[in-house]
C-alpha positions in Angstrom: -16.1 -30.6 17.4 -18.3 -27.6 17.9 -20.2 -26.6 14.8 -20.9 -23.2 16.4 -17.2 -22.5 16.6 -16.6 -23.7 13.0 -19.5 -21.5 11.7 -18.5 -18.4 13.6 -14.8 -18.7 12.7 -15.7 -19.3 9.0 -18.1 -16.3 9.0 -15.4 -14.2 10.6 -13.0 -15.4 7.9 -15.4 -14.3 5.2 -15.9 -10.9 6.8 -12.1 -10.4 7.2 -11.6 -11.5 3.6 -14.0 -8.8 2.4 -12.4 -6.2 4.6 -8.9 -7.2 3.5 -9.9 -7.1 -0.2 -11.4 -3.6 0.2 -8.3 -2.3 2.0 -5.9 -3.8 -0.4 -7.7 -2.4 -3.4 -8.2 1.1 -1.9 -5.3 2.5 -4.0 -6.6 1.1 -7.2 -8.3 -2.0 -8.7 -6.5 -5.3 -8.3 -6.7 -8.3 -10.6 -9.5 -10.7 -9.8 -7.0 -13.5 -9.2 -5.3 -11.5 -6.6 -8.5 -10.6 -4.8 -9.6 -14.2 -4.9 -6.3 -15.2 -3.4 -6.6 -12.7 -0.6 -10.2 -13.5 0.1 -9.7 -17.3 0.1 -6.7 -17.0 2.4 -8.7 -15.2 5.1 -11.6 -17.6 4.8 -9.2 -20.5 5.1 -7.7 -19.0 8.3 -11.3 -19.0 9.7 -12.0 -22.6 8.7 -8.7 -23.8 10.1 -9.3 -21.9 13.4 -12.8 -23.4 13.6 -11.5 -27.0 13.0 -8.2 -26.9 15.0 -8.1 -28.7 18.3 -4.7 -27.5 19.4 -4.9 -26.7 23.1 -3.3 -23.3 23.8 -4.4 -19.8 24.8 -6.9 -18.5 22.2 -4.8 -15.4 21.3 -1.8 -17.5 20.6 -3.9 -20.1 18.7 -5.4 -17.4 16.4 -2.0 -15.8 15.7 -0.3 -19.2 15.0 -3.1 -20.3 12.7 -2.8 -17.0 10.8 0.9 -17.5 10.5 0.7 -21.1 9.3 -2.1 -20.5 6.8 -0.8 -17.1 5.8 2.8 -18.3 5.0 2.0 -19.8 1.5 0.0 -16.8 0.7 2.9 -14.5 1.7 5.2 -16.4 -0.6 2.7 -16.0 -3.5 2.4 -12.3 -2.7 6.1 -11.9 -3.6 5.1 -12.3 -7.3 3.2 -9.1 -7.1 6.2 -6.9 -6.5 6.0 -3.4 -8.0 7.7 -0.1 -7.9 5.6 0.8 -4.8 6.3 -2.4 -2.8 9.2 -4.8 -3.1 8.8 -8.6 -2.9 10.1 -8.8 0.7 7.8 -5.9 1.8 4.8 -7.7 0.3 5.9 -11.0 1.9 6.2 -9.4 5.4 3.0 -7.3 5.1 1.0 -10.3 4.0 2.4 -12.5 6.7 1.8 -10.0 9.5 -1.7 -9.3 8.2 -2.4 -13.1 8.3 -1.3 -13.2 11.9 -3.5 -10.2 12.8 -6.6 -11.6 11.0 -6.1 -14.9 12.7 -6.0 -13.2 16.1 -9.1 -11.1 15.3 -11.0 -14.2 14.1 -10.1 -16.0 17.3 -10.9 -13.0 19.4 -14.4 -12.8 18.1 -14.9 -16.6 18.0 -13.5 -17.4 21.5 -13.5 -14.1 23.3 -16.8 -12.4 22.2 -19.0 -15.4 21.4 -17.3 -17.9 23.8 -17.2 -20.6 21.2 -14.1 -22.3 22.8 -12.3 -25.4 21.7 -13.7 -28.6 23.1 
C-alpha cells in the first residue's frame, strides 16, 4: 500500500468535503448533523480510494468508489426532502455528486500527483 496515495486521497476528500458543505449551504444554513454527514461522506470516499486495490482505469475507479460510498449517503439524503427538493431529487443529486467527487479525488491523486495503485 502506498501511504502517499492514502494521504493524498484523504486530503482531497477533506477538501471536497469542505467545498461540498459550502456549496450545499449557499442557499441558507444547514443543520450541523447534515453538514457532518456531507463532510464525512466525502472524506470516506477519499479514504476508500486511497485504500482500494481494485485494478481498473483511474477514472472508472474514482467514479465507482464515489458511487459505492455515496449510495448510503444518498439514501439518507432522502430524509431531507423539502418543498424545494423532493426525496428522489435529493437522492439522485447526492449520488451523482458522490460519483463526481470520487472522480475528482482520483483525478488529483492518480492524474496530477501520479500516486497510482500498487
